[in-house]
One Martini backbone bead per residue (centre of mass of N, CA, C, O) as a GRO file, in nm:
protein
   93
    1MET     BB    1  -5.165   0.428   5.960
    2ARG     BB    2  -5.083   0.114   6.120
    3SER     BB    3  -5.144  -0.232   6.117
    4LEU     BB    4  -5.026  -0.473   6.353
    5HIS     BB    5  -4.967  -0.810   6.337
    6LEU     BB    6  -4.886  -1.029   6.636
    7ALA     BB    7  -5.036  -1.271   6.643
    8GLU     BB    8  -4.839  -1.550   6.592
    9LEU     BB    9  -4.589  -1.360   6.641
   10CYS     BB   10  -4.296  -1.326   6.802
   11GLY     BB   11  -4.419  -1.534   7.030
   12VAL     BB   12  -4.722  -1.458   7.007
   13PRO     BB   13  -5.010  -1.553   7.109
   14ALA     BB   14  -5.347  -1.559   7.030
   15ASN     BB   15  -5.428  -1.490   7.356
   16ALA     BB   16  -5.317  -1.222   7.370
   17LYS     BB   17  -5.358  -0.886   7.526
   18ALA     BB   18  -5.045  -0.809   7.553
   19ILE     BB   19  -4.735  -0.614   7.518
   20ALA     BB   20  -4.386  -0.613   7.549
   21VAL     BB   21  -4.180  -0.327   7.456
   22ASN     BB   22  -3.946  -0.193   7.223
   23VAL     BB   23  -3.924   0.142   7.110
   24THR     BB   24  -3.804   0.259   6.787
   25VAL     BB   25  -3.683   0.564   6.645
   26THR     BB   26  -3.583   0.671   6.305
   27GLN     BB   27  -3.535   0.899   6.064
   28ALA     BB   28  -3.675   1.165   6.107
   29GLY     BB   29  -3.822   1.436   5.925
   30SER     BB   30  -3.960   1.516   6.205
   31ALA     BB   31  -4.111   1.614   6.457
   32GLY     BB   32  -4.272   1.392   6.711
   33TYR     BB   33  -4.510   1.116   6.749
   34LEU     BB   34  -4.589   0.793   6.889
   35ARG     BB   35  -4.871   0.568   6.853
   36LEU     BB   36  -4.972   0.286   7.051
   37GLY     BB   37  -5.290   0.134   6.975
   38GLU     BB   38  -5.554   0.285   6.967
   39SER     BB   39  -5.759   0.448   6.703
   40ASP     BB   40  -5.882   0.659   6.880
   41PRO     BB   41  -5.907   1.004   6.833
   42ALA     BB   42  -5.981   1.082   7.141
   43VAL     BB   43  -5.707   0.956   7.198
   44VAL     BB   44  -5.429   1.115   7.374
   45TYR     BB   45  -5.099   0.994   7.314
   46SER     BB   46  -4.758   0.880   7.398
   47THR     BB   47  -4.493   0.656   7.346
   48ILE     BB   48  -4.308   0.859   7.162
   49ASN     BB   49  -4.070   1.111   7.135
   50TYR     BB   50  -3.930   1.325   6.863
   51GLU     BB   51  -3.666   1.420   6.654
   52SER     BB   52  -3.500   1.522   6.402
   53GLY     BB   53  -3.262   1.267   6.327
   54LYS     BB   54  -3.332   1.092   6.572
   55THR     BB   55  -3.271   0.840   6.817
   56ARG     BB   56  -3.531   0.655   6.990
   57ALA     BB   57  -3.628   0.501   7.310
   58ASN     BB   58  -3.884   0.269   7.450
   59ASN     BB   59  -4.103   0.146   7.687
   60ALA     BB   60  -4.393  -0.090   7.666
   61ILE     BB   61  -4.747  -0.145   7.715
   62ILE     BB   62  -4.963  -0.314   7.478
   63ALA     BB   63  -5.265  -0.341   7.355
   64LEU     BB   64  -5.466  -0.574   7.207
   65ASP     BB   65  -5.678  -0.671   7.000
   66ALA     BB   66  -5.895  -0.931   6.917
   67SER     BB   67  -5.682  -0.992   6.657
   68GLY     BB   68  -5.376  -0.900   6.740
   69ASN     BB   69  -5.359  -0.586   6.720
   70VAL     BB   70  -5.171  -0.281   6.637
   71ASP     BB   71  -5.156   0.063   6.633
   72ALA     BB   72  -4.969   0.294   6.419
   73LEU     BB   73  -4.894   0.649   6.492
   74ALA     BB   74  -4.760   0.919   6.318
   75VAL     BB   75  -4.694   1.252   6.448
   76GLN     BB   76  -4.619   1.484   6.186
   77GLY     BB   77  -4.502   1.617   5.929
   78THR     BB   78  -4.590   1.671   5.626
   79GLY     BB   79  -4.425   1.434   5.419
   80THR     BB   80  -4.308   1.259   5.645
   81THR     BB   81  -4.082   1.026   5.806
   82VAL     BB   82  -4.053   0.707   5.994
   83HIS     BB   83  -3.882   0.468   6.180
   84LEU     BB   84  -3.985   0.142   6.305
   85ILE     BB   85  -3.896  -0.039   6.605
   86LEU     BB   86  -4.021  -0.364   6.720
   87ASP     BB   87  -3.967  -0.517   7.035
   88VAL     BB   88  -4.051  -0.822   7.167
   89ASN     BB   89  -4.044  -0.933   7.520
   90GLY     BB   90  -4.362  -0.990   7.569
   91TYR     BB   91  -4.664  -1.122   7.736
   92PHE     BB   92  -5.027  -1.117   7.791
   93GLU     BB   93  -5.322  -1.319   7.896
   0.00000   0.00000   0.00000
């Protein structure tokens, strides 16, 4: 899991509560899914599902935590990687 700090970056103000994004994954080493948002392990959801070697994109509205961060977790085969491209289209205060 990676924590991405977005407040005061990419045109997102410090008081933003959520962001509107285009999420793209590419060069996945295995099939899996990407979760953007809370890091609570009891919460199970997918922002985007993908297959090995495919490029996929999806739109989403993602809540930011109090520090302006969003957690990104790729759930896929052990020892494999995936590239994440996150385009911020807007924000909500």
